[in-house]
N, C-alpha and C positions, 0 to 999 in steps of 0.2 A: 507461379505468380509471386511477386516480391511482397515481403511482409511489411516493410517499412511504411509504405503509404497507409496500410490498414491500421498500423499502430498509431500513426500520427492522426488519422481520422478519428479513431476511438478516443484518443487522449483529448483532442479538441472538443469532441462531443461531450465528454465527461466534464470538462471545464465549463463549457457553455451551460450544461444542465445544472451544475453546481451554482453558477452565478444566478440563473433564473430561480432556482429553489431558494437561495439565500435572500432574495429580495423580499419575499413575503415574511413579515415578522413572526407570525405564528409558526410557520414551517421552520424558519431559522432557529427559533427557540427549541422546537421539538428535536430538530437535528442536533443542536448543541447538547441537549439533555441526553440524547441517544449516545453521542460520542462519550460523554462523561460516564454513563452507566456501563459502557462496554470497555472503557479504558482499563488497562492492567495497572495494578498498584502494588506497592510493597514487594514482598518476596516473589510473587508471581511475575512481576515486571522484570525482576532480575533474572529469573529462570528463562523467560521468553527471550531476553537479550542474549543470554548465554547460548541458548539453543540456536538462535539466528546466527551468532558468531561462529558456532561450530558448523552449522550448515554451510555458511559461506566459505569457511576454511576448507571443508571437505570438498566443496565444489571446485575451489581453486586447485586443490591437490589432484582431483579427478582430471581437470583440464590439463594440468601439467604432466601427469602420468600418461594420458592417452594422446598427447600431442605427437604428431608425426613429423 
């Protein structure tokens, strides 16, 4: 079975649920507060960005090396 329709369905569902949740002011404020409390700041943020860059680079190298 093809994956693309499932990915599009899940992405659409996620967007619709986010719109519904963000309409309620109390939930929107709690969601915003949750995002702020989970956000990476300072040196931790730099480390996360560096690790993501290394991971993406390693994945590109893997795809390049294993390509037939």
